[in-house]
C-alpha positions as MATLAB code, in Angstrom:
seq = 'XXXXXXXXXXXXXXXXXXXXXXXXXXXXXXXXXXXXXXXXXXXXXXXXXXXXXXXXXXXXXXXXXXXXXXXXXXXXXXXXXXXXXXXXXXXXXXXXXXXXXXXXXXXXXXXXXXXXXXXXXXXXXXXXXXXXXXXXXXXXXXXXXXXXXXXXXXXXXXXXXXXXXXXXXXXXXXXXXXXXXXXXXXX';
ca = [
      -0.019   -0.057   -0.044;
       1.150    3.593   -0.910;
       2.227    5.699    2.119;
       2.061    9.363    2.447;
       4.145   11.725    3.652;
       3.658   15.473    4.497;
       6.768   17.993    4.464;
       5.848   21.231    5.124;
       7.560   24.477    6.172;
       6.449   27.153    8.322;
       7.399   30.492    9.716;
       7.914   30.358   13.467;
       4.094   32.467   13.678;
       2.685   29.046   12.033;
       2.182   30.241    8.650;
       3.104   27.762    5.273;
       6.432   29.181    3.500;
       7.733   28.287    0.432;
       6.660   27.541   -3.530;
       5.190   24.102   -4.907;
       7.966   21.530   -5.545;
      10.872   23.138   -3.536;
      10.567   24.340   -0.007;
      12.263   27.091    0.232;
      13.297   29.800    3.075;
      12.674   33.732    2.454;
      15.634   34.645   -0.218;
      14.430   31.109   -1.857;
      16.983   29.492    0.006;
      16.591   25.529   -0.235;
      15.120   24.073    2.841;
      17.972   21.348    4.600;
      16.872   17.523    4.824;
      14.164   18.344    1.613;
      16.608   16.975   -1.265;
      17.017   13.583    1.018;
      13.169   13.708    1.361;
      12.113   14.352   -2.240;
      14.542   11.642   -3.585;
      12.497    9.321   -1.134;
       9.667    9.611   -3.027;
       7.846    8.222   -6.017;
       5.049   10.670   -6.391;
       3.443   14.436   -5.134;
      -0.045   14.071   -4.772;
      -1.296   17.895   -4.546;
      -4.660   19.632   -4.283;
      -6.038   22.025   -7.226;
      -4.104   25.498   -5.742;
      -1.413   23.797   -5.175;
      -1.267   22.472   -8.898;
      -2.196   25.719  -10.497;
       0.768   27.614   -8.358;
       3.375   25.298   -9.746;
       1.927   25.840  -13.519;
       2.498   29.743  -12.884;
       6.050   29.337  -12.448;
       8.458   29.618  -14.813;
       9.273   26.114  -15.131;
       7.230   22.789  -13.864;
       8.895   22.578  -10.210;
       8.672   18.383   -9.828;
      10.760   15.913  -11.053;
       8.135   13.205   -9.795;
       4.890   12.423  -11.220;
       1.887   14.380  -10.047;
      -1.297   14.024   -9.221;
      -3.870   16.961   -9.218;
      -6.496   16.118   -6.654;
     -10.005   18.206   -7.570;
     -13.748   17.500   -7.393;
     -13.630   18.742  -11.089;
     -11.680   15.641  -12.793;
     -12.778   17.890  -15.953;
     -10.394   20.153  -14.686;
      -8.241   19.673  -18.054;
     -11.674   21.453  -19.820;
     -12.679   24.861  -19.484;
     -12.092   27.937  -17.515;
      -9.317   27.408  -14.638;
      -7.756   24.319  -16.397;
      -5.006   22.553  -15.801;
      -2.209   21.654  -18.069;
       0.715   20.864  -16.431;
       2.504   17.515  -16.709;
       0.264   15.556  -14.122;
      -3.193   13.349  -14.084;
      -6.065   14.489  -12.304;
      -7.447   12.045   -9.984;
     -10.953   12.769   -7.438;
     -12.095   10.570   -4.421;
     -11.265    9.914   -0.947;
      -7.852    9.718    0.327;
      -8.702    5.611    0.917;
      -9.527    5.202   -2.731;
      -6.901    7.255   -4.393;
      -4.306    5.355   -2.148;
      -5.608    1.978   -3.258;
      -5.448    3.854   -7.191;
      -2.190    4.586   -6.691;
      -1.183    0.989   -4.737;
      -2.596   -0.562   -8.208;
      -0.468    1.642  -10.414;
       2.581    0.833   -8.255;
       3.453    3.830   -6.239;
       4.830    3.197   -2.950;
       5.755    6.443   -1.510;
       3.715    9.795   -2.095;
       4.980   13.529   -1.205;
       1.212   14.342   -0.107;
       1.141   19.105   -0.382;
      -0.830   21.812    0.206;
      -2.740   22.565    3.512;
      -6.258   21.511    2.577;
      -4.789   17.926    0.981;
      -2.829   17.335    3.930;
      -5.380   18.084    6.552;
      -8.017   15.511    4.156;
      -5.512   12.984    4.241;
      -4.323   13.515    8.245;
      -8.141   13.217    8.630;
      -8.743   10.098    6.733;
      -5.635    8.306    8.582;
      -3.668    8.187    5.864;
      -0.837   10.226    6.422;
       2.140    7.832    7.572;
       4.660   11.214    8.347;
       4.862   14.966    8.861;
       7.702   16.560    8.222;
       7.458   20.347    9.875;
      10.595   22.718    8.959;
      10.214   25.842   10.872;
      11.881   28.637    9.332;
      13.339   31.412   11.602;
      10.962   34.157   10.377;
       7.829   35.435   11.016;
       5.076   36.250    8.410;
       2.125   37.915   10.178;
      -0.250   36.173    8.390;
      -0.692   33.517    5.087;
      -2.051   29.787    4.890;
      -1.856   28.127    8.668;
       0.275   25.441    8.967;
      -2.905   22.722    8.757;
      -5.953   23.401    6.971;
      -9.125   22.721    9.392;
     -10.241   19.459    8.020;
      -7.341   17.974    9.184;
      -9.281   17.673   12.914;
      -7.357   16.138   15.822;
      -4.402   13.645   15.459;
      -1.578   11.936   17.739;
       1.604   12.526   16.552;
       4.690   10.600   17.762;
       7.650   12.414   17.524;
      10.640   10.079   16.069;
      13.669   12.926   14.929;
      14.355   17.123   15.918;
      17.183   18.060   13.620;
      18.376   22.110   14.006;
      20.512   23.068   10.850;
      22.805   26.372   10.841;
      20.199   28.279    8.762;
      18.308   28.566   12.334;
      15.508   25.666   10.560;
      14.447   23.216   12.973;
      13.339   20.426   11.358;
      10.800   17.633   13.255;
       9.700   14.401   11.594;
       6.110   12.626   13.195;
       4.878    9.521   12.502;
       0.876    9.342   12.807;
       0.055    7.620   15.759;
      -1.649    4.081   14.300;
      -4.613    5.262   16.259;
      -5.673    7.781   13.930;
      -6.186    5.619   11.087;
      -3.189    4.025   10.009;
      -3.187    0.380    9.487;
       0.432   -0.380    9.439;
       3.838    1.069   10.842;
       5.019    3.595    8.373;
       8.178    3.649    6.831;
       9.391    7.276    7.560;
      11.287    8.520    4.553;
      14.850    9.575    4.349;
      15.710   13.321    5.612;
];
């Protein structure tokens, strides 16, 4: 069964930092630990808004296959269409997991606050990596969307980097809905 992992970068006041496909610090400095994480996944699962942001960038930021989640699977046509090199899927996180497992995927990076929240609430998220950047934004998208609800996390490790980034990796507690202990991706 495919395992889903989140890698999030937030400010000290809890707002998301970075761009789709490449979490960065202000000034476009890459976040330590992300390259190892990205090397351990074989697929990106992102919400529609995250994919729209990626399409607006000069170059496509992903080096792995991308699944764009949309409640409207016809997003390839008409206004607001997605046109990047991606596949569009819709459905509950468990249905997405079954479809991706059938395609042979094993490790997926979930992106987008709402999408991460949905997968967490559905018990489909195996690990959450949170990198706290040394910046205060004063507003923006919150680290977790309200759809996440309550989840118990088990601390696996914390690393502090010379840049001031403090990165913590958590396993989503099995009682929150995961069916097997996850394999933590490399950091």
